[in-house]
C-alpha positions in Angstrom: 114.9 30.7 -40.5 114.5 32.6 -43.8 115.2 36.2 -43.7 112.2 38.5 -44.0 111.1 39.9 -47.1 108.9 43.1 -47.3 107.1 44.2 -50.4 107.1 48.0 -51.5 104.1 49.1 -53.7 104.6 51.8 -55.8 101.2 53.2 -57.6 101.3 55.9 -60.4 98.0 57.8 -59.9 97.9 59.0 -63.4 98.0 55.9 -65.1 96.9 53.4 -62.4 100.1 51.5 -62.9 101.5 49.6 -59.9 104.8 48.3 -59.2 106.0 46.0 -56.7 109.3 46.1 -55.0 110.4 43.1 -52.7 113.1 44.3 -50.3 115.6 41.7 -47.9 116.0 43.7 -45.0 119.3 42.1 -44.1 121.0 42.9 -47.3 119.7 46.2 -47.3 120.9 46.9 -43.8 124.2 45.6 -44.5 124.4 47.5 -47.5 123.4 50.8 -46.2 126.1 49.9 -43.2 128.6 49.5 -45.9 128.0 52.8 -47.6 127.9 54.4 -44.3 131.4 52.6 -43.2 133.3 53.2 -46.4 134.1 57.0 -45.6 134.8 56.3 -42.2 137.4 53.4 -43.3 138.8 56.1 -45.7 139.5 58.4 -43.2 140.8 55.9 -40.6 143.3 54.5 -43.6 144.2 58.1 -44.1 145.1 58.7 -40.5 147.1 55.6 -40.0 149.0 56.4 -43.4 149.9 59.9 -42.1 150.9 58.6 -38.7 153.3 56.0 -40.3 154.5 58.9 -42.4 155.1 61.1 -39.1 156.9 58.2 -37.5 159.1 57.8 -40.4 160.0 61.4 -40.5 160.6 61.6 -36.8 163.1 58.5 -37.1 164.6 60.1 -40.0 165.0 63.3 -38.2 166.7 61.9 -35.0 168.9 60.1 -37.3 170.0 63.6 -39.0 170.3 65.0 -35.4 172.6 62.2 -34.5 174.5 62.5 -37.6 174.6 66.5 -37.5 176.0 66.2 -33.8 178.7 63.8 -35.2 179.7 65.8 -37.9 180.0 68.9 -35.7 182.2 67.0 -33.2 184.3 65.7 -36.1 184.7 69.0 -37.8 185.5 70.5 -34.4 188.3 68.1 -33.7 189.8 68.6 -37.4 189.4 72.5 -36.8 191.4 72.2 -33.5 194.0 69.8 -35.0 194.5 72.3 -38.0 194.9 75.2 -35.5 197.2 73.1 -33.2 199.6 72.1 -36.4 199.6 76.1 -37.5 201.0 76.7 -34.0 203.6 74.2 -33.9 204.7 75.4 -37.7 204.7 79.2 -36.4 207.0 77.9 -33.4 209.2 76.2 -35.7 209.3 79.3 -37.9 210.5 81.1 -35.0 213.0 78.5 -34.1 214.2 78.9 -37.7 215.2 82.6 -36.9 219.0 81.8 -36.2 221.6 84.2 -34.8 222.6 86.5 -37.9 226.1 86.1 -36.6 225.9 82.4 -37.0 224.2 82.4 -40.3 227.2 84.4 -41.7 229.2 81.7 -40.4 227.1 79.1 -42.0 227.2 81.0 -45.3 231.0 80.6 -45.5 230.9 76.9 -45.2 232.2 74.7 -47.9 229.2 74.1 -50.4 229.7 70.2 -49.7 229.2 70.6 -46.1 226.3 72.7 -46.7 224.8 70.1 -49.0 224.7 67.6 -46.0 222.3 69.7 -44.2 219.8 70.6 -47.1 216.6 69.1 -46.7 214.2 67.9 -49.3 211.6 69.7 -51.5 208.7 71.7 -49.3 205.6 70.2 -49.4 203.6 71.4 -52.6 199.7 70.8 -51.2 197.5 73.8 -52.2 196.6 74.6 -48.9 195.4 78.1 -49.6 193.2 76.7 -52.5 191.5 74.1 -50.4 191.1 76.8 -47.4 189.1 78.8 -50.1 187.0 76.3 -51.7 183.3 76.5 -51.9 181.7 74.4 -49.8 178.2 73.0 -51.4 177.7 70.1 -48.7 178.9 69.2 -45.3 180.7 66.3 -46.9 182.7 68.7 -48.9 183.5 70.7 -46.0 184.5 67.9 -43.9 186.4 66.5 -46.9 188.4 69.9 -47.4 189.2 70.0 -43.8 190.6 66.5 -44.0 192.8 67.7 -47.1 193.9 70.9 -45.3 194.9 68.8 -42.2 196.8 66.2 -44.5 198.6 69.1 -46.3 199.6 70.9 -43.0 201.0 67.6 -41.7 203.0 67.2 -44.8 204.0 70.8 -44.3 205.1 70.3 -40.8 207.1 67.5 -41.4 209.1 69.2 -43.8 209.5 72.0 -42.0 210.4 70.4 -38.9 213.3 68.1 -40.7 214.4 71.5 -42.4 214.6 73.4 -39.2 216.3 70.7 -37.1 219.1 70.3 -39.8 219.7 74.0 -39.8 219.8 73.9 -35.8 222.1 70.8 -36.1 224.3 72.5 -38.8 224.5 75.8 -37.0 225.5 74.2 -33.8 228.0 72.3 -35.6 229.8 75.4 -37.5 232.8 76.6 -35.5 232.3 80.3 -35.0 234.1 81.6 -32.0 237.6 82.3 -31.2 238.9 79.1 -29.3 240.9 81.1 -26.9 241.5 84.7 -25.6 244.7 86.2 -26.8 246.3 87.8 -29.8 246.8 86.3 -33.4 250.4 85.4 -34.2 250.0 83.0 -36.9 247.5 83.1 -39.6 246.4 80.1 -42.2 248.6 79.7 -45.3 252.3 80.3 -46.3 254.9 81.7 -43.9 258.5 80.8 -42.7 259.1 78.1 -40.2 259.7 79.5 -37.1 262.4 76.8 -36.5 264.1 76.5 -39.6 263.5 79.7 -41.4 262.4 77.8 -44.5 259.1 78.5 -46.3 256.1 76.5 -45.2 252.7 76.2 -44.9 250.8 76.8 -41.8 247.6 74.7 -41.4 245.4 77.0 -38.8 245.8 79.7 -36.4 248.2 80.5 -33.6 246.7 82.6 -30.9 249.3 83.5 -28.1 248.1 84.1 -24.7 249.2 83.0 -21.0 249.9 79.1 -20.2 246.8 77.8 -18.5 244.2 80.2 -20.0 241.1 78.2 -21.0 240.8 76.6 -24.5 236.9 76.5 -25.7 235.1 74.3 -28.1 234.2 76.3 -31.3 230.9 74.3 -31.9 228.9 71.7 -30.4 230.5 68.1 -31.0 232.1 65.1 -29.6 235.7 64.7 -28.6 237.1 62.0 -30.5 241.1 62.2 -29.2 242.6 64.1 -26.3 246.2 62.6 -26.2 249.8 63.8 -27.1 250.2 63.9 -30.7 253.8 64.5 -31.9 254.3 68.0 -33.2 251.0 69.2 -32.0 251.7 68.2 -28.3 248.5 67.7 -26.2 245.9 67.7 -28.8 242.2 67.6 -28.8 240.0 66.7 -31.9 236.5 67.4 -31.9 233.9 65.9 -34.4 231.1 68.2 -35.1 229.1 66.5 -37.8 228.5 67.2 -41.4 232.0 66.7 -42.0 233.3 69.2 -39.8 236.3 68.7 -37.1 238.3 71.0 -35.1 241.9 70.5 -33.6 243.5 72.3 -30.6 247.1 71.8 -30.2 250.0 72.6 -27.8 247.7 72.3 -24.8 249.2 72.2 -21.2 246.2 69.9 -19.8 243.1 68.4 -20.8 239.8 69.8 -19.5 237.7 66.8 -21.4 238.1 63.4 -22.5 237.4 61.3 -25.5 233.9 60.4 -26.1 232.7 63.3 -24.1 229.8 65.7 -25.7 230.6 69.1 -25.6 228.8 72.5 -26.2 230.0 75.6 -28.2 231.6 77.6 -25.5 232.8 74.9 -23.3 236.2 74.6 -21.4 238.2 71.6 -23.1 241.8 72.3 -22.3 244.4 74.7 -21.3 246.8 76.8 -23.4 250.5 75.5 -23.2 253.6 74.9 -25.4 253.7 71.1 -25.7 255.2 69.6 -28.7 256.8 71.6 -31.4 256.1 75.2 -30.0 258.3 78.3 -29.5 256.2 79.5 -26.7 252.9 79.4 -25.0 250.1 79.6 -27.4 247.0 77.8 -29.0 247.4 75.9 -32.4 244.0 75.7 -34.0 242.6 74.1 -37.3 239.2 73.5 -38.8 238.9 70.5 -41.5 235.9 70.1 -43.6 235.6 66.5 -45.1 239.1 66.3 -44.4 240.4 69.4 -46.1 241.8 72.3 -44.4 239.9 75.7 -44.3 241.1 79.1 -43.2 239.4 79.4 -39.5 239.3 83.0 -40.1 236.4 82.7 -42.6 234.2 81.2 -39.9 235.5 82.9 -36.5 232.8 85.7 -35.8 233.3 86.3 -32.2 235.2 85.5 -29.0 234.2 82.7 -26.7 232.2 83.8 -23.3 234.5 84.3 -20.4 
């Protein structure tokens, strides 16, 4: 069935001219509907576009929240690690404050001995510059914190090594008197007590009653405890860093080879064994195999 058509007559009264306009009803309705629907469709399109943009912003915001949370957690962990390292470094600084008496004894050691305990160069990371740098973004802050942490770790490694070496050298430095008594023989030239001829005395003689305790003058390991010719009953202690001490003319031993001893530990008892004119302790210190004057290092008596 064909679509209905309508004719519209338009008459001009002044001239009497008439015009006829044929209209297809279906097409006219569809055209009007399209004109009316266009703004609606445009509005719906704008709404859908805005909704999609909002959804995108919500997703981006969620990702930023997660990322920011992760950043805060990571930064907090780095800050905590940095604070822990600073605490450890401060504690090491306290440990590095050795007994002044012990420090004086260490300073009198031969240079070759002190060189064995010297550490490497200190870490040169510019920690202060990193800490004060301007942070223009979270990535800059995070990176600076990581650099600071790395610098502190390097510093801690060097500080710990230096402190441990200083502590080890302090423990290995013979610095107390090995027995309670009175000094009857010093290091250097003297007359031989048996022959009266000029001789060189290799250590100190400390006279006291037989059976009085003899003390280790530094931390170390006993390498020998046996009768040894003119020394009589002799104990030899290796302290590390090339330092060795000898204790001669003992009446008895209180320690055995292989035993580790601390400064002030009783290792034997005063006697007159070997080539001795009376009850006393003969005491020697060697640095890299060379005899040195014990009086340079002895600072205080052993604890009773």
